C-alpha positions in Angstrom: 182.9 152.1 198.6 179.4 152.9 197.2 179.3 149.4 195.7 180.2 147.9 199.1 177.5 149.9 200.8 174.9 148.9 198.1 175.8 145.2 198.4 175.7 145.4 202.2 172.3 147.1 202.0 171.1 144.5 199.6 172.3 141.6 201.7 170.9 143.1 204.9 167.6 143.9 203.2 167.0 140.7 201.2 168.9 138.2 203.3 167.8 139.8 206.6 164.2 140.3 205.7 163.9 136.9 204.0 166.4 134.9 206.1 163.8 132.3 207.1 162.9 131.7 203.5 166.5 131.4 202.4 167.3 129.0 205.2 164.2 126.9 204.4 165.2 126.9 200.7 168.7 125.8 201.6 167.4 122.9 203.8 165.0 121.9 201.0 167.8 121.9 198.3 170.2 119.9 200.5 167.5 117.4 201.6 166.3 117.0 198.0 169.9 116.6 196.7 170.7 114.0 199.4 167.4 112.1 198.7 168.3 111.8 195.0 171.9 110.9 195.7 171.1 108.1 198.1 168.2 107.1 195.9 170.7 106.7 193.0 173.0 104.6 195.2 170.2 102.4 196.2 168.9 102.1 192.6 172.4 101.1 191.4 172.7 98.5 194.1 169.3 97.0 193.3 170.2 96.9 189.6 173.5 95.2 190.3 171.8 92.6 192.5 169.6 91.7 189.6 172.4 91.6 187.1 171.1 94.7 185.2 172.8 97.9 184.2 171.3 101.0 185.9 169.4 103.2 183.5 169.2 106.9 184.0 165.7 107.2 182.5 164.3 104.4 184.8 165.9 106.0 187.8 164.6 109.4 186.9 161.0 108.0 186.5 161.2 106.2 189.8 162.7 109.1 191.8 160.2 111.6 190.4 157.3 109.3 191.3 158.7 108.8 194.8 159.4 112.6 195.3 155.9 113.6 194.2 154.4 110.9 196.5 156.3 112.3 199.4 155.3 115.9 198.5 151.6 114.9 198.3 151.5 113.1 201.6 153.8 115.4 203.6 154.6 118.7 202.1 151.1 119.6 200.7 149.4 118.3 203.8 151.6 120.3 206.1 151.4 123.4 203.9 147.6 123.2 203.9 147.5 122.7 207.7 149.9 125.6 208.4 148.8 128.1 205.8 145.2 127.2 205.6 144.5 127.0 209.3 146.6 130.1 210.1 144.8 132.1 207.5 141.3 131.0 208.4 141.9 131.2 212.1 143.4 134.6 211.7 140.4 135.8 209.6 137.7 134.4 211.9 139.5 134.8 215.2 138.3 137.5 217.7 141.9 138.3 218.3 142.6 138.8 214.6 143.6 142.0 212.8 140.2 143.7 213.2 141.0 144.5 216.8 144.4 145.9 215.8 142.8 148.1 213.2 140.3 149.4 215.7 143.1 150.2 218.2 145.2 151.8 215.4 142.3 154.0 214.3 141.8 155.2 217.9 145.5 156.1 218.2 145.4 157.9 214.8 142.4 159.9 216.1 144.2 160.9 219.3 147.3 161.9 217.4 145.2 164.1 215.0 143.4 165.7 217.9 146.4 166.5 219.9 149.4 166.6 217.5 149.0 169.6 215.4 150.1 170.0 211.7 153.2 167.8 211.9 151.3 164.7 212.9 149.7 164.1 209.5 153.1 164.1 207.7 154.5 161.7 210.4 151.6 159.4 210.1 152.0 159.3 206.3 155.7 158.5 206.7 154.9 155.6 209.1 152.2 154.3 206.6 154.7 154.5 203.8 157.5 152.7 205.7 155.2 150.0 206.9 153.4 149.6 203.5 150.0 150.8 204.6 148.0 152.9 202.1 145.2 155.0 203.3 145.7 154.5 207.0 144.1 151.5 208.7 143.0 148.5 206.8 139.3 147.8 206.5 138.0 145.2 208.9 137.0 141.8 207.4 133.4 141.1 207.0 
């Protein structure tokens, strides 16, 4: 019973928390596998058309070249656009985290002023659960 609960907690924690990453990884693996499978079929067909026997080393060289060309033109470009722009927009945006930190600091102050002794322990528990150390993060700048 304890093993079932541990496995369930692990699945819920890892699979639930990182579900998007796992789904993306699955899509990536399936698409890469299909790309290589159909590439092999095309390579064999071309080799037979020219009266040659398909060679694994030549196919591997060709598919690695094609795969990395696609990654350079599509994957890396998209990755840079999404991650780079999101990061730099987030850091430089007036609606970025600095405003959230300011609001959180004000709320923390109000809680300390009106909450009594129990508030500090509750705030530390919240910081621990949400992986914040030392209260609010420092503003960028």
